Residue, then its C-alpha position, 0 to 999 in steps of 0.5 A: m508490603t507497605t504502601q511506602s515500598i509500594t509508592s517506591e516500586l511503582e516510582a521506579a516502575s514509570a521511571v525505566k523509560t521503553k528504547r524500542y518498539h514492541p518486537a510485533l511492531v518491528a517486525l510490521h514496520w519492516l514488512i509493510a516496507l518490503m510489501i509496499l516494494g514489493a508492489v511498486l516493483l510490478v507496477g513497471e510489469n503491469e504497464g509492460g503487460q499493459e503495452r502488450f495489451e494496447g499493442s493487441r487490442g487492434d485484433f480484438q475483433g478477429q479474435a473474438l469472432q474466431q472464439g465465437n463470441p463476437p463483440p456487441q455492435n457500436f462496441d468502442a475497444d477503447e471504452a473496453p477494461q483491461g481484459f473484459p473477457q466477453a469482447g476477445f482481449l488478450q488477457e496478459g499479466g492478469q490471467s492468475a493471482f500468481s501473475s503480476t497483476g494478481i500478485h500486486m493485487i495480493l500484496g495490497i489486500s496484505i498491505l492493508v490487514l497488517l497496517i490494521i493490525r499495527l495500528i492495534v498493536r501499537w495503541t495496546t503496547k508501549h513506545p519510546e518517547w517522541a524522537t525531537a529534531g530541537n525544533k518544534f515546527f519540524d516535530w509538527i511536520g514529523v507527527l503529519t509526515h507519520w500520520g500521512l503514511y497510514l493515511l496515504t497507504f490506507g487510501m492507496v490500497i483502498t482505491g486500487i481495490i476498487l479500481a481493480d472492482t471496477r475495471g474488472i480484474l478482481a472477477r477475471t483473476f480471483g473469480i470475485g467482484s464484478t465485471p462490468t459492461p462497455g457502457s460502463f466504462a464513460r469517457g472523461g469525468f473523475n479517473l480513479g485510476f490517475f488518482h491512485g497514482g496520485i495517492w502513490a506520488l504523495l505517498l513517495l514523497l512522505i516516504l523519502l521525507h521520512i528517511g530523509a529524517s530519519l538518516y538526520h537523526q541517526f548521523i547528524l543528531k546520532d540519537n539512534i534513532l533507527g536502533r529504536m526500530w530493530f529487535g532487542k532489550r526495550s528498557e533501559 
C-alpha cells in the first residue's frame, strides 16, 4: 500500500460524519430520563406518607410505652427524624427497600451510577457535531443547559443520599448509614431538604428547556435532532 493510498483512506475516513450517538449512550439517555420520571412520581407518594406520619405523631408517646421503649425526657417530637426507631414513631412509607421511599432511593443511587457510566461512554465514543440553532447566543445556552443537566442531576442525587442518611432513612430502610439522635436535629440553620428541593426545581426548568429546544430543532429547524439520540446507522 502506497503512501498516497493511505492518505486517501485517512481523508475518506475523516470525511465520514457521525450522525447518531453511540447505542450505549442512547440507551443510557432514555433509561436515566425514565428513572428520573419514576423518582419524581414517587415523591408524591412520599409526601402522602409524610402526612400520615405527621397525623400519627401525637400518639408517639403512648405507642412507645406500649413497645416498652419510652422516649427520652424533654424529648421534642418536632425534632425527631421521620421514622426514628427509638421513639415509637409509625414507620409508614419507608419500612423496606420495596416501599416508595426505598424505591425512590434505589432509583437515585442507580441514576448516579448510570450518569457516571454515561459520561465515560460520551468521552470515549464519537458523537455528532453540535446541532447549531443558527444563533451563537442560543448555542451557548444549549451548551450550558447540557452541562447544567449533568451537574444538577449529580447534585440532586448526592444531596438526596446525604439527606436520607442524616434523617436515618438509609439506616431504617437498608440497615446502612447513621442513626441520628433527637439532639442532632437542631432547629433553623441550613436546611438540606430545602436545598435538595431547590436543585430539583432548577433541574426541572433545565429539563423543560431541553425538551423545548429539542422540539424547536425537530419541528421548526427540521434538522432531525431527535434521530441523533436514537438507534440506527451511525455514519453517512
